[in-house]
C-alpha positions as CSV (number, residue, x, y, z in Angstrom):
1,M,11.7,-18.3,38.0
2,S,8.7,-18.5,36.7
3,Q,7.7,-15.4,38.1
4,H,10.7,-13.8,36.8
5,V,9.5,-15.0,33.4
6,N,5.9,-13.5,33.3
7,T,7.3,-10.3,34.7
8,S,9.6,-10.1,31.5
9,Q,6.4,-11.2,29.2
10,I,4.4,-8.7,30.6
11,K,6.7,-6.1,29.9
12,S,7.5,-6.9,26.6
13,R,3.5,-7.0,26.2
14,V,3.3,-3.6,27.3
15,N,6.5,-2.3,25.4
16,I,4.8,-3.5,22.0
17,N,1.6,-2.2,23.2
18,K,3.0,1.5,23.3
19,I,4.6,0.6,20.5
20,F,1.3,0.1,18.4
21,K,-0.3,2.8,20.2
22,Y,2.1,5.6,19.2
23,L,2.2,4.0,15.2
24,F,-1.4,4.3,15.1
25,I,-1.6,7.8,16.4
26,F,1.3,8.8,13.8
27,A,-0.8,7.0,11.1
28,M,-3.5,9.0,12.2
29,A,-2.0,12.1,12.5
30,L,-0.4,11.9,8.9
31,A,-3.8,11.0,7.4
32,M,-5.2,14.4,9.3
33,L,-2.3,16.2,8.5
34,F,-2.7,15.2,4.5
35,L,-6.8,15.8,4.9
36,A,-6.1,19.5,6.4
37,A,-3.8,20.3,3.7
38,L,-6.0,19.1,1.3
39,I,-8.8,21.2,2.5
40,Y,-7.0,24.4,2.9
41,R,-5.9,24.1,-0.6
42,I,-9.2,23.8,-1.8
43,V,-10.5,26.6,0.5
44,S,-7.8,28.9,-0.4
45,Q,-8.4,28.8,-4.1
46,G,-12.2,28.4,-4.7
47,M,-13.6,30.2,-1.4
48,D,-12.8,33.8,-3.4
49,Y,-15.2,32.2,-6.3
50,V,-18.5,30.4,-4.0
51,S,-21.1,33.1,-4.6
52,I,-25.0,33.3,-5.0
53,D,-24.1,33.6,-9.0
54,F,-21.7,30.8,-9.3
55,L,-24.5,28.7,-7.8
56,K,-27.3,29.7,-9.7
57,N,-25.5,30.4,-13.3
58,F,-25.0,27.5,-15.8
59,P,-21.7,26.6,-17.4
60,A,-20.1,29.5,-19.2
61,P,-16.7,29.4,-21.6
62,Y,-16.0,32.7,-19.3
63,I,-14.6,32.0,-15.6
64,E,-17.0,34.9,-14.9
65,E,-20.2,33.8,-15.6
66,A,-19.0,30.0,-14.7
67,G,-21.5,28.1,-12.7
68,I,-22.4,24.6,-11.2
69,F,-26.2,25.1,-11.4
70,A,-26.8,22.4,-13.8
71,G,-24.5,20.3,-12.0
72,I,-26.5,20.6,-9.0
73,M,-29.6,20.1,-10.6
74,G,-28.7,17.3,-12.3
75,S,-27.2,15.3,-9.1
76,I,-30.5,16.2,-7.7
77,F,-32.7,14.5,-10.2
78,M,-30.2,11.2,-10.1
79,M,-30.6,11.0,-6.4
80,A,-34.1,11.2,-7.1
81,I,-34.2,8.1,-9.2
82,T,-31.1,6.4,-7.6
83,A,-32.5,6.6,-4.1
84,P,-35.9,4.9,-4.2
85,V,-34.9,2.2,-6.5
86,S,-31.6,1.3,-4.8
87,I,-33.5,1.4,-1.5
88,I,-36.3,-0.5,-2.1
89,I,-34.6,-3.4,-4.1
90,G,-32.1,-3.1,-1.7
91,V,-34.1,-3.4,1.3
92,S,-36.4,-6.1,-0.2
93,T,-33.3,-8.0,-1.5
94,A,-31.9,-8.2,2.5
95,L,-35.7,-9.0,3.7
96,Y,-35.8,-11.7,1.8
97,L,-32.5,-12.8,2.8
98,E,-32.3,-12.6,6.3
99,E,-36.2,-13.5,6.8
100,Y,-37.3,-15.8,4.1
101,A,-34.0,-17.5,2.5
102,K,-33.1,-20.9,3.6
103,Q,-29.7,-20.7,5.2
104,N,-28.0,-22.8,3.0
105,K,-24.6,-23.2,0.8
106,F,-26.7,-21.1,-1.9
107,T,-27.5,-18.2,0.3
108,R,-24.0,-17.9,1.6
109,F,-22.9,-17.6,-2.1
110,I,-25.0,-15.0,-2.9
111,Q,-24.0,-13.2,0.3
112,I,-20.4,-13.6,-0.3
113,N,-21.1,-11.9,-3.8
114,V,-23.2,-8.9,-2.4
115,Q,-20.4,-8.4,0.0
116,N,-17.3,-8.7,-2.9
117,L,-19.8,-6.0,-5.2
118,A,-19.6,-3.3,-2.5
119,G,-15.7,-3.5,-3.2
120,V,-15.5,-3.9,-7.0
121,P,-14.5,-0.4,-8.4
122,S,-17.2,1.5,-9.8
123,I,-16.2,2.0,-13.2
124,V,-17.0,-1.6,-13.5
125,F,-20.4,-0.5,-12.8
126,G,-19.8,2.2,-15.3
127,L,-19.2,-0.5,-18.2
128,L,-22.2,-3.0,-17.1
129,G,-24.2,0.5,-17.4
130,L,-22.9,1.0,-20.5
131,T,-23.6,-2.4,-21.8
132,F,-27.0,-2.8,-20.5
133,F,-28.8,0.0,-20.2
134,V,-27.4,2.2,-22.8
135,Y,-27.1,-0.5,-25.3
136,I,-29.2,-3.4,-24.6
137,M,-32.1,-1.6,-23.2
138,G,-31.5,1.4,-25.8
139,F,-31.7,4.2,-23.0
140,G,-29.1,6.1,-24.8
141,Y,-26.6,8.4,-22.8
142,T,-29.6,9.7,-20.7
143,L,-30.4,10.6,-17.2
144,I,-32.2,7.4,-16.3
145,A,-29.0,5.3,-17.6
146,G,-26.8,7.4,-15.2
147,A,-29.7,7.0,-12.5
148,L,-29.9,3.5,-13.0
149,T,-26.1,2.6,-13.2
150,M,-25.9,4.5,-9.7
151,S,-28.0,2.3,-8.3
152,L,-26.3,-0.8,-9.3
153,L,-23.4,0.8,-7.7
154,V,-24.7,1.9,-4.7
155,L,-26.9,-1.2,-4.1
156,P,-24.7,-3.8,-2.7
157,V,-24.0,-1.6,0.2
158,I,-27.3,-0.9,1.1
159,V,-28.2,-4.8,0.7
160,V,-25.3,-5.7,3.4
161,S,-25.7,-2.2,5.9
162,S,-29.9,-3.4,5.6
163,Q,-28.9,-7.2,6.5
164,E,-26.9,-6.0,9.5
165,A,-29.5,-3.5,10.7
166,I,-32.4,-6.6,10.0
167,R,-29.5,-9.1,11.7
168,S,-29.6,-6.8,15.1
169,V,-33.1,-7.3,16.0
170,P,-33.2,-9.6,18.9
171,Q,-34.9,-12.9,17.7
172,E,-37.0,-13.1,21.1
173,I,-38.8,-10.3,20.0
174,R,-39.5,-11.9,16.3
175,E,-40.7,-14.9,18.3
176,A,-43.1,-13.2,20.9
177,S,-44.9,-11.5,18.0
178,I,-45.2,-14.9,16.3
179,G,-46.2,-16.1,19.6
180,M,-49.1,-13.8,20.1
181,G,-50.5,-15.0,16.8
182,A,-49.1,-12.3,13.7
183,T,-48.1,-13.7,10.5
184,K,-44.3,-13.7,9.4
185,W,-45.3,-10.5,7.3
186,Q,-47.0,-8.8,9.8
187,T,-44.1,-9.7,12.4
188,I,-41.5,-8.2,9.8
189,W,-43.8,-5.1,8.7
190,R,-44.9,-4.3,12.2
191,I,-41.9,-5.2,14.3
192,V,-38.8,-6.0,12.2
193,L,-38.7,-2.9,9.8
194,P,-39.5,-0.2,12.8
195,A,-36.6,-1.6,15.0
196,S,-34.2,-1.9,11.5
197,I,-34.7,1.8,9.9
198,P,-32.4,3.7,11.7
199,G,-29.7,1.2,10.5
200,I,-31.1,1.0,7.2
201,I,-31.3,4.7,6.7
202,T,-28.0,5.5,7.6
203,G,-26.2,2.9,5.4
204,A,-28.6,4.2,2.2
205,I,-27.7,8.0,3.4
206,L,-24.0,6.8,3.2
207,A,-24.4,4.6,0.2
208,L,-26.2,7.8,-2.0
209,S,-23.3,10.0,-0.5
210,R,-20.8,8.1,-1.9
211,A,-23.0,8.0,-5.8
212,I,-23.3,11.6,-5.9
213,G,-19.8,12.2,-5.5
214,E,-18.7,9.3,-8.0
215,T,-17.4,10.3,-11.7
216,A,-16.0,7.4,-13.2
217,P,-19.4,5.5,-14.1
218,L,-21.0,8.5,-15.4
219,I,-18.2,9.5,-17.8
220,I,-18.8,6.0,-19.2
221,V,-22.5,6.1,-19.5
222,G,-22.4,9.6,-21.0
223,A,-22.6,12.4,-18.9
224,A,-22.4,15.5,-20.2
225,T,-19.5,17.8,-19.5
226,A,-21.4,21.1,-20.6
227,I,-24.9,21.2,-20.7
228,Y,-27.3,24.6,-20.3
229,T,-30.6,23.2,-19.5
230,I,-31.8,21.1,-16.5
231,P,-33.4,17.6,-17.3
232,D,-37.2,17.8,-17.8
233,S,-37.4,13.9,-18.4
234,F,-35.8,10.6,-17.9
235,M,-34.9,10.1,-21.2
236,S,-33.2,14.2,-21.2
237,K,-29.2,15.0,-21.1
238,Y,-27.7,15.6,-17.6
239,T,-24.2,16.7,-16.0
240,V,-23.8,16.1,-12.3
241,M,-21.6,18.3,-10.0
242,P,-18.2,15.7,-10.4
243,I,-18.6,15.9,-14.1
244,Q,-18.7,19.8,-13.9
245,I,-16.1,19.9,-11.3
246,Y,-13.6,17.6,-14.0
247,S,-14.1,18.9,-16.8
248,W,-13.2,22.4,-15.3
249,T,-10.2,20.6,-14.1
250,A,-9.1,19.3,-17.9
251,R,-8.7,23.0,-19.1
252,P,-5.6,24.8,-19.8
253,Q,-6.2,27.9,-18.0
254,A,-4.9,28.1,-14.5
255,E,-7.9,30.2,-13.3
256,W,-10.5,26.9,-14.0
257,Q,-8.8,25.5,-11.4
258,F,-9.8,27.9,-8.9
259,V,-13.6,27.6,-10.3
260,A,-12.8,23.6,-10.1
261,A,-12.3,24.5,-6.3
262,A,-15.2,26.1,-5.8
263,G,-17.5,23.4,-7.2
264,I,-15.6,21.1,-4.9
265,I,-16.1,23.1,-2.0
266,V,-20.2,22.8,-3.0
267,L,-19.8,19.2,-3.3
268,L,-18.1,19.0,0.1
269,V,-21.0,20.5,1.8
270,I,-23.5,18.5,0.2
271,L,-21.4,15.5,1.2
272,L,-20.5,16.5,5.0
273,C,-24.9,17.7,5.3
274,M,-25.7,14.0,4.1
275,N,-22.9,12.5,6.4
276,A,-24.2,14.8,9.2
277,V,-27.8,13.5,8.3
278,A,-26.7,10.1,8.8
279,V,-25.1,10.2,12.7
280,W,-27.7,12.1,13.3
281,I,-30.4,9.6,12.1
282,R,-28.2,7.0,13.9
283,N,-27.8,8.6,17.0
284,K,-31.5,9.8,17.6
285,F,-33.2,6.6,16.7
286,Q,-30.7,4.3,17.6
287,N,-32.1,0.6,18.7
288,R,-33.1,0.8,22.1
289,Y,-33.6,-3.2,22.5
């Protein structure tokens, strides 16, 4: 009787496993179908508008003269500020939480809140940037205000990914270094950081790839929808690729939707390149300990 019951339980579990297996396959296939339809629509509408002139022209009131150069350069300048600010502060915070902070309730409270901030809607960071950087610090609607707002957006993601990378370094290696006479900082600088750099860089690139595609926070902090110069200082007016694409989609003429699709193609290529670099770094410099 017991053997019969065990056999029936096994068959039941196998059947449940098959149901969930096909359910997951269906969910994946449905997601891939929608993704393929979206990519096909964008490519079919915008590929004819992607050209050298489109990449090097500034925005224009006429479709044949419109370009995304100002958006590309604005995104590059913004990432040139956002990347060092967010990476330096994020990695330093992760090092403190993992290597120096005492593991008590207050530290756990900070870590939980940092993890929660990683899931906060981006427009909330836009409102924070508007209040603090634009008004309180008096930066106005400038490049530095937008870049610092995007730094706030990606900072929690970089902190969490850096913590995971630092935590993955075996404790025995730290103890061996200290046992050889190294100080705590020498151990961190020469042992922990080199071992965790691949994970840190991968997380940072993925976080920055999110920032380069964000629109809502930059609308809040005053990114221009059309600008005919590139930024020449931190206090310059600016635009970025997502804002430029958003302004084209808001125009009533149907042809502007094709120009927006061309801009989306350029943005997707840049995002795919950033993600490819992250994957390459993870595979080539993965932790060997």
